[in-house]
KOLRO-71263 format. One record per residue: x, y, z of N, C-alpha, C, O, CB in turn. Coordinates in steps of 0.1 Angstrom, whole numbers, m for minus. Each point is the difference from the previous one (the first is absolute). Glycine has a CB too. Layout:
[[X,Y,Z],[X,Y,Z],[X,Y,Z],[X,Y,Z],[X,Y,Z]];
...
***
This chain:
[[m380,1737,774],[5,m10,10],[m9,m1,12],[m2,m11,5],[25,15,m13]];
[[m28,7,13],[m9,m1,11],[m12,m8,m2],[m5,m8,9],[13,30,m2]];
[[m14,m21,m19],[m12,m8,m3],[3,m15,0],[m8,m8,4],[m1,27,m17]];
[[21,m22,8],[4,m14,0],[1,m5,14],[m5,m11,3],[17,14,m25]];
[[m6,4,31],[1,m4,13],[m13,m1,7],[m3,m10,7],[26,20,m6]];
[[m32,0,m3],[m13,0,7],[m8,m12,m4],[m8,m4,8],[9,29,m8]];
[[1,m31,m12],[m8,m11,m5],[6,m13,5],[m6,m11,m2],[m1,24,m17]];
[[19,m13,25],[7,m12,4],[m7,m7,12],[m6,7,9],[28,2,m17]];
[[m22,m22,8],[m7,m7,11],[9,1,12],[12,m1,m1],[m23,m15,m15]];
[[4,18,28],[8,1,12],[1,m14,7],[m9,m8,m1],[0,32,4]];
[[20,m26,3],[3,m12,7],[10,2,11],[7,10,0],[m12,m23,m21]];
[[5,4,30],[10,1,11],[14,m3,m4],[2,m9,m8],[m20,2,24]];
[[28,15,m12],[13,m2,m4],[7,m12,6],[0,m2,12],[2,27,m15]];
[[3,m34,m6],[9,m11,5],[m7,m7,12],[7,m3,9],[13,15,m17]];
[[m33,m15,7],[m6,m6,11],[0,m15,m1],[1,m6,m10],[m16,26,12]];
[[13,m27,10],[0,m14,0],[m9,m4,12],[0,7,10],[23,m9,m21]];
[[m29,m9,10],[m7,m6,12],[9,m5,10],[10,m6,m4],[m30,1,m11]];
[[17,7,28],[9,m5,10],[m1,m15,0],[m10,m6,m3],[8,27,17]];
[[13,m28,m9],[0,m14,2],[5,m2,14],[2,9,8],[1,m15,m32]];
[[m2,m7,28],[4,m3,14],[13,6,3],[2,5,12],[m15,m26,m13]];
[[22,21,m8],[14,6,3],[0,14,3],[9,5,7],[0,m22,m22]];
[[m19,25,10],[m1,14,2],[m9,3,12],[5,8,9],[m1,m4,m33]];
[[m15,m9,24],[m10,4,11],[m11,m10,1],[m4,m6,m10],[10,30,6]];
[[m12,m25,15],[m12,m8,2],[m12,7,m4],[m11,m6,m1],[22,m5,20]];
[[m10,25,m21],[m12,7,m4],[m3,m1,m15],[9,m1,m8],[m3,17,26]];
[[m19,m16,m21],[m5,m1,m14],[0,15,m5],[m11,6,0],[m2,m28,4]];
[[24,27,m9],[0,14,m5],[10,0,m12],[7,m9,m2],[m13,19,25]];
[[5,1,m30],[10,2,m11],[11,9,4],[m3,10,7],[m16,m13,m23]];
[[31,m1,13],[12,8,3],[6,6,m12],[m1,m6,m11],[5,m8,31]];
[[3,25,m19],[7,7,m11],[15,m1,3],[4,4,11],[m24,11,m16]];
[[27,m20,m5],[15,m2,2],[7,12,m5],[m2,5,m11],[0,m30,9]];
[[11,31,10],[9,11,m4],[14,m5,1],[5,m2,11],[m22,20,m4]];
[[24,m19,m18],[14,m4,0],[9,11,4],[m3,12,m2],[m1,m29,m16]];
[[15,14,25],[10,10,3],[14,m5,m4],[2,m12,m1],[m16,21,21]];
[[23,0,m21],[14,m4,m2],[4,m8,12],[m1,5,11],[6,15,m26]];
[[0,m32,13],[3,m8,12],[8,7,11],[10,7,m4],[m10,m27,m11]];
[[m4,20,27],[6,7,11],[2,m9,12],[m10,m7,4],[1,29,m13]];
[[20,m22,16],[3,m9,11],[m5,7,13],[5,10,4],[15,m20,m16]];
[[m30,4,18],[m6,5,12],[6,m5,13],[0,6,10],[m21,m3,m22]];
[[28,m15,11],[6,m5,12],[11,m10,m4],[0,m6,m10],[m21,9,23]];
[[31,m3,m4],[12,m9,m1],[5,m2,14],[7,8,5],[m1,m1,m29]];
[[m10,m18,31],[3,m2,14],[15,m1,2],[5,2,11],[m27,m13,m8]];
[[30,8,m14],[15,0,2],[5,14,3],[11,1,5],[m10,m21,m21]];
[[m8,30,12],[4,14,2],[m8,7,11],[1,12,2],[6,m11,m26]];
[[m15,m9,31],[m9,6,11],[7,m3,14],[5,m11,2],[m26,8,m17]];
[[20,13,24],[5,m3,13],[m7,m11,7],[5,m7,9],[0,31,m7]];
[[m18,m27,m6],[m7,m11,6],[5,m14,m4],[m3,m10,7],[m17,25,m6]];
[[28,m16,m12],[5,m13,m4],[m10,m9,m6],[m11,4,m4],[28,m1,22]];
[[m14,m16,m18],[m9,m10,m6],[m13,m1,8],[0,3,12],[20,m15,m22]];
[[m30,7,3],[m12,m4,7],[3,m13,8],[4,m10,m5],[m19,21,m13]];
[[11,m11,31],[3,m12,8],[m8,m11,m4],[m11,1,m5],[16,14,24]];
[[0,m27,m17],[m7,m13,m3],[m13,0,6],[m2,2,12],[24,m14,m14]];
[[m32,8,m6],[m14,m2,5],[m6,13,6],[m8,m1,9],[13,m23,m5]];
[[0,35,m10],[m6,13,4],[m2,8,m12],[4,m3,m11],[8,3,33]];
[[m20,11,m21],[m3,9,m11],[4,14,3],[3,3,12],[m22,m18,m19]];
[[20,23,m3],[3,15,1],[m8,7,m10],[m3,m5,m11],[26,1,19]];
[[m28,16,m4],[m8,9,m9],[9,10,m7],[11,4,5],[m30,m7,10]];
[[15,6,m27],[8,9,m9],[m9,10,m7],[m12,m3,m3],[29,m15,0]];
[[m12,30,1],[m7,10,m9],[2,m4,m14],[10,m6,m4],[m6,24,21]];
[[m14,m15,m25],[0,m3,m15],[3,12,m8],[1,m1,m12],[m17,m18,16]];
[[16,31,2],[3,12,m8],[5,11,10],[m2,m1,12],[m15,m4,m29]];
[[25,15,12],[5,10,9],[12,7,m6],[5,m5,m11],[m14,m7,31]];
[[14,22,m14],[12,6,m4],[12,m8,4],[m1,m10,7],[m9,32,m5]];
[[22,m19,m8],[12,m7,4],[2,0,15],[5,m10,5],[5,16,m28]];
[[m13,5,29],[1,0,15],[m9,m9,7],[3,m8,9],[4,32,m11]];
[[m20,m25,m3],[m10,m9,6],[5,m14,m1],[m2,m8,9],[m16,24,m15]];
[[24,m20,m6],[3,m14,m3],[14,m4,5],[3,m12,0],[m18,14,m19]];
[[23,8,23],[14,m3,4],[1,m10,11],[9,m9,1],[m2,31,m9]];
[[m16,m21,18],[0,m8,12],[m2,m15,m3],[4,m9,7],[m12,28,6]];
[[1,m22,m25],[m2,m14,m4],[9,m4,m11],[m2,m10,m7],[m21,12,15]];
[[33,7,m11],[10,m3,m10],[m4,4,m14],[7,m4,m10],[0,m15,24]];
[[m18,26,m16],[m3,5,m13],[10,10,m6],[7,7,8],[m31,m10,m2]];
[[26,3,m19],[11,7,m6],[m4,13,m7],[8,9,m1],[3,m31,m2]];
[[m24,23,m2],[m4,11,m7],[m14,4,4],[m7,m8,7],[21,1,m27]];
[[m18,19,16],[m14,4,2],[m9,m10,m7],[2,m3,m12],[4,27,15]];
[[m17,m29,3],[m10,m8,m6],[m13,5,4],[m6,m4,10],[21,m17,m10]];
[[m20,31,m7],[m12,7,4],[m13,m7,m5],[0,m6,m11],[14,28,11]];
[[m25,m20,7],[m13,m5,m4],[m4,9,m12],[m3,12,2],[m3,m20,22]];
[[4,2,m36],[m3,8,m12],[m14,8,2],[m2,10,m6],[15,m26,m8]];
[[m22,10,22],[m13,6,1],[m2,8,13],[m12,3,4],[3,m22,m19]];
[[20,22,21],[m1,9,12],[m9,m4,11],[3,m8,8],[3,25,m24]];
[[m18,m11,15],[m10,m1,12],[m7,m14,m1],[m7,m3,10],[4,28,m10]];
[[4,m32,m10],[m7,m13,m2],[9,m11,4],[11,m2,m6],[m25,11,m12]];
[[10,m17,29],[9,m11,4],[m1,m12,m9],[m11,m4,m4],[7,11,27]];
[[16,m12,m28],[0,m12,m8],[m5,m12,8],[2,m1,12],[17,10,m26]];
[[m26,m18,7],[m5,m12,6],[9,m12,m1],[m1,m10,7],[m22,18,m12]];
[[33,m7,m4],[10,m11,m2],[11,6,m8],[0,11,m6],[m18,m29,6]];
[[29,11,0],[12,4,m8],[4,m12,m9],[m2,m12,4],[10,29,14]];
[[m2,m14,m29],[8,m10,m8],[14,2,4],[6,11,m1],[m23,m12,m18]];
[[24,m9,23],[14,1,5],[8,m12,m2],[m5,m11,m1],[m4,27,18]];
[[22,m14,m18],[10,m11,0],[5,m1,14],[7,8,5],[m1,m4,m29]];
[[m9,m15,31],[4,m3,14],[11,m10,0],[m2,m11,m6],[m22,16,14]];
[[35,m2,m2],[12,m8,m1],[4,m5,14],[1,8,9],[6,5,m29]];
[[m4,m25,21],[6,m6,12],[15,1,m2],[6,m7,m8],[m25,m9,12]];
[[26,26,3],[14,3,m2],[8,m7,11],[m4,m1,11],[m2,23,m22]];
[[18,m27,7],[9,m7,9],[5,8,11],[m5,0,11],[11,m15,m29]];
[[4,23,15],[6,9,10],[4,m6,13],[1,7,10],[m15,10,m20]];
[[17,m30,11],[5,m6,12],[m10,m4,10],[3,m5,11],[17,17,m15]];
[[m33,m9,2],[m10,m2,10],[m6,m14,m1],[m4,m6,11],[m1,30,m12]];
[[3,m29,m11],[m7,m13,m1],[7,m11,7],[12,m2,m2],[m21,10,m20]];
[[1,m16,30],[6,m12,6],[m7,m13,m4],[5,m11,4],[0,26,15]];
[[m15,m14,m27],[m7,m12,m6],[m9,5,m11],[m1,12,m3],[2,m24,25]];
[[m7,3,m29],[m10,3,m10],[m12,7,7],[m2,m2,12],[10,m17,m27]];
[[m15,26,7],[m12,7,6],[m10,5,m9],[1,m3,m12],[14,9,30]];
[[m24,2,m13],[m11,6,m8],[m2,14,4],[0,4,12],[m11,m27,m14]];
[[9,32,m8],[m5,13,2],[m14,2,m4],[m4,m5,m10],[27,14,7]];
[[m31,m3,11],[m14,2,m3],[m4,15,2],[2,6,11],[m7,m29,m4]];
[[0,29,m18],[m4,14,1],[m15,1,1],[m7,m7,m6],[27,14,m8]];
[[m25,2,23],[m15,1,3],[m3,14,6],[9,7,4],[m10,m33,m1]];
[[m11,29,m2],[m4,14,5],[4,1,15],[m2,m10,7],[m17,11,m23]];
[[24,10,20],[6,2,13],[m11,0,11],[3,m1,12],[16,13,m22]];
[[m32,m10,7],[m10,0,10],[m6,m14,2],[m10,m2,7],[5,25,m13]];
[[10,m33,m1],[m5,m14,1],[10,m9,8],[12,3,0],[m24,0,m22]];
[[7,m13,28],[10,m10,7],[8,m7,m10],[m4,m2,m11],[m12,0,30]];
[[28,m3,m15],[8,m8,m9],[m8,m12,m5],[m7,m7,8],[28,15,3]];
[[m19,m12,m24],[m7,m12,m5],[5,m12,7],[12,m1,5],[m14,11,m27]];
[[m6,m21,24],[4,m12,7],[11,m7,m8],[2,2,m12],[m25,m4,22]];
[[30,m7,m3],[10,m8,m6],[m5,m7,m13],[m11,m6,1],[22,3,22]];
[[m4,3,m34],[m4,m6,m12],[m8,8,m9],[m4,m4,m11],[5,m17,23]];
[[m5,34,m8],[m8,8,m8],[7,13,m4],[8,5,8],[m28,m15,3]];
[[17,15,m23],[5,14,m3],[14,1,m4],[6,11,3],[m24,m3,11]];
[[25,m18,m19],[14,1,m4],[2,10,m11],[m7,0,m10],[11,m23,17]];
[[5,33,m5],[4,9,m11],[13,m3,m6],[1,0,m13],[m13,17,25]];
[[22,m21,m4],[13,m4,m5],[5,m12,8],[0,1,12],[6,22,m20]];
[[m2,m34,2],[6,m12,6],[15,0,m3],[4,3,m11],[m26,m16,10]];
[[30,11,11],[14,0,m2],[8,m11,8],[m5,m4,10],[3,29,m15]];
[[13,m29,m1],[9,m9,7],[11,8,8],[1,12,m2],[m5,m29,m16]];
[[11,10,27],[10,7,8],[10,7,m9],[5,m6,m10],[m8,m11,28]];
[[6,30,m15],[10,8,m7],[m4,3,m14],[8,6,m7],[9,m16,21]];
[[m30,7,m18],[m4,3,m14],[m5,14,m1],[m8,5,9],[3,m29,m12]];
[[8,31,m8],[m6,13,m3],[m10,m2,m11],[4,m4,m11],[17,17,18]];
[[m33,m11,m4],[m11,m3,m10],[m12,10,2],[m2,4,11],[10,m29,m12]];
[[m14,28,m10],[m12,9,2],[m12,m4,m8],[1,m10,m8],[15,28,11]];
[[m26,m11,m2],[m13,m3,m7],[m7,13,m2],[m2,8,9],[1,m32,1]];
[[m4,26,m22],[m9,11,m3],[m14,m4,4],[m5,m10,m5],[20,18,m14]];
[[m21,0,27],[m13,m3,5],[m9,12,2],[5,11,0],[5,m31,12]];
[[m23,18,m10],[m9,10,4],[m4,m2,14],[m5,m10,4],[m5,12,m27]];
[[14,8,31],[m2,m1,15],[m11,10,4],[1,12,m2],[23,m19,5]];
[[m34,1,4],[m11,9,6],[5,8,12],[9,m5,7],[m26,m12,m15]];
[[12,29,9],[5,9,11],[m11,3,10],[m12,m2,m3],[28,12,m13]];
[[m12,m5,27],[m10,6,10],[m4,13,m6],[8,8,m6],[3,m19,26]];
[[m24,14,m20],[m5,13,m5],[m5,9,10],[3,12,0],[m10,m24,m20]];
[[m1,7,30],[m6,9,10],[6,m4,14],[2,m12,3],[m23,15,m17]];
[[23,7,23],[4,m2,14],[13,m9,0],[1,m10,7],[m25,12,1]];
[[34,2,m16],[12,m8,m1],[10,4,11],[0,11,5],[m3,m12,m30]];
[[12,m8,28],[10,3,10],[9,11,m5],[2,1,m13],[m2,m25,21]];
[[6,32,1],[8,11,m5],[12,m4,m7],[6,8,m8],[m15,5,28]];
[[14,m25,m18],[13,m4,m6],[m2,m6,m14],[10,m5,m6],[m1,2,29]];
[[m21,3,m28],[m1,m5,m14],[m13,m8,m3],[m6,m5,9],[30,5,m9]];
[[m27,m1,m13],[m11,m6,m5],[2,m15,m4],[m9,m8,m2],[1,30,m6]];
[[21,m25,6],[4,m14,m4],[7,m7,11],[10,5,5],[m8,3,m29]];
[[m6,m20,27],[7,m9,9],[7,m11,m7],[m6,m5,m10],[m11,11,28]];
[[29,m10,m13],[7,m11,m6],[4,m9,11],[6,4,10],[3,9,m29]];
[[m13,m26,18],[3,m10,10],[11,m9,m5],[0,m4,m12],[m23,4,20]];
[[33,m3,0],[11,m9,m3],[m1,m13,8],[0,1,12],[15,18,m18]];
[[m17,m30,0],[m1,m13,7],[13,m7,0],[7,m1,m10],[m31,m1,4]];
[[27,m4,17],[11,m10,2],[14,6,2],[9,m6,6],[m22,m9,m20]];
[[15,28,10],[14,5,0],[m1,15,1],[m9,7,m5],[18,m26,m8]];
[[2,25,19],[2,15,m2],[3,3,m14],[8,m7,m7],[1,9,31]];
[[m16,8,m30],[1,2,m14],[0,14,m4],[m8,8,4],[m4,m29,m7]];
[[22,25,m6],[0,13,m6],[m9,0,m12],[m2,m10,m7],[26,13,14]];
[[m31,8,m9],[m10,2,m10],[2,13,m8],[4,10,6],[m20,m24,8]];
[[14,13,m27],[1,12,m9],[m13,0,m8],[m5,m10,m5],[30,9,3]];
[[m31,13,1],[m12,2,m8],[1,12,m9],[3,11,4],[m16,m21,15]];
[[10,7,m32],[0,10,m10],[m15,1,m5],[m5,m9,m6],[29,5,m1]];
[[m30,16,9],[m14,2,m5],[0,3,m15],[9,8,m5],[m15,1,28]];
[[m3,m15,m30],[m1,2,m15],[m13,7,m3],[m1,5,m12],[15,m25,8]];
[[m24,20,13],[m12,7,m3],[m10,m1,11],[2,m8,10],[1,3,m34]];
[[m14,13,24],[m10,0,10],[m14,m3,m5],[m3,4,m12],[18,13,24]];
[[m23,m23,m4],[m14,m2,m4],[m9,9,9],[1,0,12],[4,m24,m19]];
[[m14,31,0],[m9,9,7],[m15,m4,m3],[m2,m6,m11],[19,24,9]];
[[m26,m15,10],[m14,m2,m3],[m4,9,m12],[6,11,m1],[m11,m17,25]];
[[m4,2,m32],[m4,8,m11],[m6,13,5],[m7,1,10],[2,m21,m24]];
[[8,31,7],[m4,13,4],[m15,2,0],[m7,m5,m9],[28,14,1]];
[[m26,m3,18],[m15,3,0],[m1,13,m9],[9,8,m1],[m13,m19,24]];
[[m8,13,m28],[m3,11,m8],[1,13,8],[m4,1,11],[m11,m14,m26]];
[[22,23,9],[1,13,6],[m1,11,m11],[0,m3,m11],[14,m7,30]];
[[m15,22,m15],[m3,11,m9],[13,6,m5],[9,3,8],[m30,2,3]];
[[23,m4,m24],[11,6,m6],[m4,9,m12],[m11,m2,m6],[26,m17,13]];
[[m7,29,m10],[m3,9,m11],[13,3,m8],[11,m2,6],[m30,13,7]];
[[17,m6,m25],[12,2,m9],[10,9,7],[13,m2,m2],[m27,m2,m18]];
[[10,14,27],[9,9,6],[9,m6,11],[10,5,4],[m26,13,m9]];
[[12,m30,10],[8,m7,10],[13,m5,m6],[9,m4,7],[m30,m3,4]];
[[22,7,m25],[13,m4,m6],[10,11,0],[12,m3,m2],[m25,m13,m12]];
[[9,28,15],[9,11,m1],[12,0,10],[m3,m3,12],[m16,17,m21]];
[[31,m12,5],[11,1,9],[12,m7,m5],[1,m4,m12],[m17,4,30]];
[[27,m1,m10],[12,m7,m4],[0,m14,5],[m3,m3,12],[15,25,m11]];
[[m9,m32,m10],[0,m14,4],[13,m6,m3],[7,3,m10],[m31,m4,5]];
[[28,m9,13],[11,m8,m2],[m5,m14,m4],[m7,m7,8],[22,20,9]];
[[m12,m17,m29],[m5,m13,m5],[11,m11,1],[12,3,m1],[m28,9,m14]];
[[11,m24,17],[9,m12,1],[m5,m10,m10],[m11,m4,1],[17,8,23]];
[[2,m8,m34],[m4,m10,m10],[11,m11,m1],[12,3,0],[m24,15,m13]];
[[7,m31,13],[9,m11,m1],[0,m5,m14],[m10,m4,m5],[6,m3,29]];
[[15,8,m31],[2,m5,m14],[10,m12,1],[10,1,6],[m16,22,m17]];
[[3,m33,4],[9,m12,0],[14,3,m4],[9,m5,5],[m29,m9,m10]];
[[21,23,m5],[14,3,m5],[7,10,8],[13,0,0],[m21,m5,m22]];
[[1,13,30],[6,11,7],[0,m2,16],[6,8,7],[m12,7,m26]];
[[m2,m24,23],[m3,m1,15],[m10,12,4],[m7,5,m9],[30,m16,13]];
[[m22,15,8],[m9,11,5],[7,13,m4],[12,2,1],[m21,m16,18]];
[[1,23,m24],[5,14,m2],[m11,10,4],[m12,m3,0],[27,m5,m19]];
[[m10,20,21],[m9,10,5],[m1,12,m9],[10,3,m7],[m5,m10,30]];
[[m17,13,m24],[m1,13,m8],[m8,10,9],[m9,m3,7],[9,m11,m29]];
[[4,26,20],[m7,12,7],[m9,5,m11],[4,4,m11],[15,1,27]];
[[m32,m4,m13],[m10,5,m9],[m9,10,6],[m4,m1,12],[4,m21,m24]];
[[m3,33,5],[m9,10,4],[m13,m1,m7],[0,0,m13],[20,16,19]];
[[m31,m17,1],[m13,0,m6],[m8,13,3],[1,5,11],[m1,m30,m10]];
[[m7,30,m11],[m8,12,2],[m14,m4,5],[m3,m12,2],[16,25,m19]];
[[m22,m4,19],[m13,m3,5],[m9,m7,m9],[m11,m5,4],[13,25,10]];
[[2,m22,m27],[m8,m8,m10],[6,m14,m1],[m6,m8,m7],[0,29,m5]];
[[17,m24,19],[6,m13,m1],[11,m1,m11],[5,m11,m2],[m26,2,11]];
[[23,20,m16],[10,0,m10],[14,1,5],[3,7,11],[m19,4,m26]];
[[26,m18,9],[14,1,4],[6,13,m5],[1,3,m12],[1,m28,11]];
[[2,33,11],[7,13,m4],[14,m2,m4],[5,5,m10],[m20,7,26]];
[[23,m20,m8],[13,m4,m3],[4,m11,9],[m6,m3,10],[12,27,m18]];
[[6,m30,5],[5,m10,9],[13,m5,m5],[4,2,m12],[m27,m9,17]];
[[30,0,4],[13,m6,m4],[2,m13,9],[m6,m1,10],[16,24,m17]];
[[m1,m31,2],[2,m13,7],[15,m1,4],[9,5,m7],[m27,m16,m6]];
[[21,4,24],[13,m1,5],[7,m11,m8],[m6,m10,m5],[m1,18,28]];
[[20,m6,m24],[9,m11,m6],[m1,m1,m15],[m9,6,m7],[7,m18,28]];
[[11,4,m27],[m1,m4,m14],[0,13,m9],[m8,0,m10],[m3,m22,16]];
[[19,32,m3],[0,11,m9],[m10,11,3],[m1,10,m7],[10,m25,m10]];
[[m18,12,27],[m10,10,3],[m12,0,m10],[m1,10,m7],[19,4,18]];
[[m26,m24,m12],[m11,m1,m9],[m10,11,3],[0,5,12],[3,m30,m14]];
[[m11,29,m8],[m9,11,2],[m14,m5,m2],[m3,m7,m9],[20,24,1]];
[[m26,m13,17],[m14,m2,m1],[m5,11,m9],[m2,11,5],[m1,m23,18]];
[[0,9,m36],[m2,11,m9],[m15,4,0],[m3,12,m2],[21,m21,m12]];
[[m27,0,16],[m14,4,0],[m9,m11,7],[5,m11,3],[m2,25,m24]];
[[m15,m11,24],[m9,m10,6],[m13,6,5],[m1,12,0],[22,m25,6]];
[[m29,4,m2],[m14,4,4],[m5,m10,10],[0,m12,m3],[m4,24,m18]];
[[m1,m7,33],[m5,m9,10],[m15,3,1],[m5,11,m1],[27,m12,14]];
[[m30,m10,m10],[m14,2,3],[m4,m8,12],[5,m11,2],[m9,13,m26]];
[[m4,4,33],[m5,m6,12],[m15,1,0],[m6,11,m3],[28,m6,16]];
[[m29,m16,m9],[m14,1,2],[m4,3,14],[8,0,9],[m11,m16,m29]];
[[m10,17,23],[m5,3,13],[3,m11,10],[m1,3,12],[m16,11,m22]];
[[19,m26,6],[3,m11,9],[15,m2,1],[5,m11,6],[m26,0,m13]];
[[30,20,3],[14,0,2],[8,m10,m9],[11,m3,4],[m16,11,19]];
[[m2,m12,m34],[7,m9,m9],[8,10,m10],[m5,10,m5],[m12,m29,7]];
[[30,15,m4],[8,9,m8],[5,m7,m13],[3,m12,0],[5,23,21]];
[[m9,m4,m32],[6,m5,m13],[9,11,m5],[m1,12,3],[m20,m25,m8]];
[[31,9,m3],[10,10,m5],[7,m5,m12],[2,m12,m2],[1,20,25]];
[[2,1,m31],[10,m2,m10],[11,10,1],[m4,12,1],[m13,m23,m16]];
[[29,7,15],[11,11,0],[12,m6,m8],[2,m12,0],[m10,22,22]];
[[16,m1,m28],[11,m4,m8],[13,3,7],[2,11,4],[m16,m8,m25]];
[[23,m13,22],[13,2,5],[10,m3,m11],[1,m11,m5],[m8,5,29]];
[[14,17,m29],[8,m1,m12],[m7,m7,m11],[6,m9,m7],[14,8,22]];
[[m32,6,m17],[m9,m5,m12],[m5,m14,2],[m6,m5,m10],[19,21,m5]];
[[m11,m23,26],[m5,m13,2],[m13,1,8],[0,6,11],[24,m16,m12]];
[[m34,4,m4],[m13,1,7],[m1,m8,13],[3,m12,m1],[m14,16,m22]];
[[7,2,34],[m3,m7,12],[m15,2,3],[m5,11,1],[29,m8,8]];
[[m31,m14,m9],[m15,1,2],[m4,m6,13],[1,m13,2],[m4,12,m27]];
[[m2,9,34],[m5,m5,13],[m15,m5,m3],[m9,8,m2],[24,8,16]];
[[m17,m29,m14],[m12,m6,m4],[m11,2,11],[m11,4,m3],[23,m20,m11]];
[[m8,14,26],[m9,2,11],[8,1,13],[9,m7,2],[m28,m5,m14]];
[[15,22,20],[7,3,12],[m9,6,10],[m12,4,m3],[34,m1,m9]];
[[m18,m1,25],[m9,5,10],[8,11,7],[12,m1,3],[m25,m20,0]];
[[6,32,1],[5,10,8],[m3,m3,15],[m12,m4,2],[10,21,m21]];
[[11,m15,28],[m2,m3,14],[m10,10,6],[m3,10,m6],[26,m20,8]];
[[m28,6,10],[m11,8,6],[6,14,4],[m8,10,1],[m3,m31,7]];
[[24,22,m6],[5,14,3],[4,7,m12],[5,12,1],[4,m21,20]];
[[m11,4,m33],[2,6,m13],[15,3,m3],[3,8,m8],[m26,2,10]];
[[32,m17,5],[14,3,m2],[8,m12,m6],[12,1,m1],[m14,14,20]];
[[m5,m26,m22],[7,m12,m5],[m9,m6,m11],[m12,m1,1],[24,m3,21]];
[[m6,0,m33],[m7,m7,m11],[8,m13,m2],[12,0,m2],[m20,21,m9]];
[[0,m32,11],[6,m14,m2],[m7,m6,m12],[m12,0,m1],[18,m2,26]];
[[2,m5,m34],[m7,m7,m10],[10,m7,m9],[11,m4,4],[m28,21,m4]];
[[12,m20,m12],[8,m8,m10],[2,8,m13],[m10,7,m5],[1,m28,15]];
[[21,22,m15],[3,7,m12],[5,m9,m11],[7,m10,3],[m2,31,11]];
[[m9,m19,m26],[5,m8,m11],[10,8,m9],[m3,11,m4],[m19,m24,4]];
[[34,7,m2],[11,7,m7],[4,m10,m11],[5,m10,2],[3,23,18]];
[[m11,m9,m33],[4,m8,m11],[m5,m14,1],[7,m10,m3],[13,24,0]];
[[m33,m15,7],[m6,m13,1],[2,m8,13],[m6,m11,2],[8,10,m26]];
[[6,6,33],[3,m7,12],[m6,8,12],[2,12,2],[20,m21,m11]];
[[m30,1,17],[m6,7,12],[9,m1,12],[6,m11,2],[m29,5,m11]];
[[23,16,17],[9,0,11],[m6,10,11],[m10,6,m3],[30,m11,m11]];
[[m14,5,25],[m5,8,12],[3,15,m2],[11,4,m5],[m8,m24,20]];
[[m13,28,m11],[1,14,m1],[m5,6,13],[m10,m4,5],[7,4,m30]];
[[10,10,30],[m5,7,12],[5,15,m1],[10,3,m6],[m10,m24,20]];
[[m8,29,m7],[4,15,0],[m3,5,14],[m11,m3,6],[7,5,m31]];
[[12,7,30],[m2,6,13],[2,15,m1],[9,5,m6],[m1,m26,17]];
[[m18,28,m6],[1,15,0],[11,5,10],[1,m5,11],[m26,6,m18]];
[[33,9,2],[10,5,9],[1,15,0],[8,6,7],[5,m27,m11]];
***
């Protein structure tokens, strides 16, 4: 199996070229999906709705304590830790909550930039008292960001409550760094999204050769990671095969983070490709 992996062509995981909606920069970004998490709900925030023709900054990741002040309900952590995301995929909702006094527009943009001019950058358009949302890619502040958050939201024409559910993060493509097989050794918590099961987690122990020593999965009767083998090259590209209750999971291509504590990639399960991540604990 190792020879098969070593001969595999290397490529960037789930990469895409940026467009205007994501960034003005000509670079490649890598998308990392997360279980949808609510980072803000102004109906539950002491600050209340965003005032008409004003904006407010918001955090895009953090613990439940970090996000509580802006009405976030659960932990929504940055999957790549030390690497700042350049954009998010999110469902942005104009919520009624008694605040709306007329139709209006919500615009999401990086918090270090001035608000877009009138008529530009609409994210959600809504009528008076309407609850409506839009799934969008919103560019974030990356460097020298305000302390209160990387994402700014402007409300035009009316005081407006806003709800945001993050669905994934966009990161710059990883630069080459040095990795060795022994960097795989340790206890890992894996997260896999399967269409039939939703997100589920498995605890897996890898030895210094990348072999699966043992493992188990939460829920659904306690599935067992029966065997497997991971391979990493000097450029931190990761390939793997492992069996969960005799079903093959093949990580076609993934990357290890610069701190060697996170692996992000794509796994194929019975012909279906889905998101895979692992964090050392």
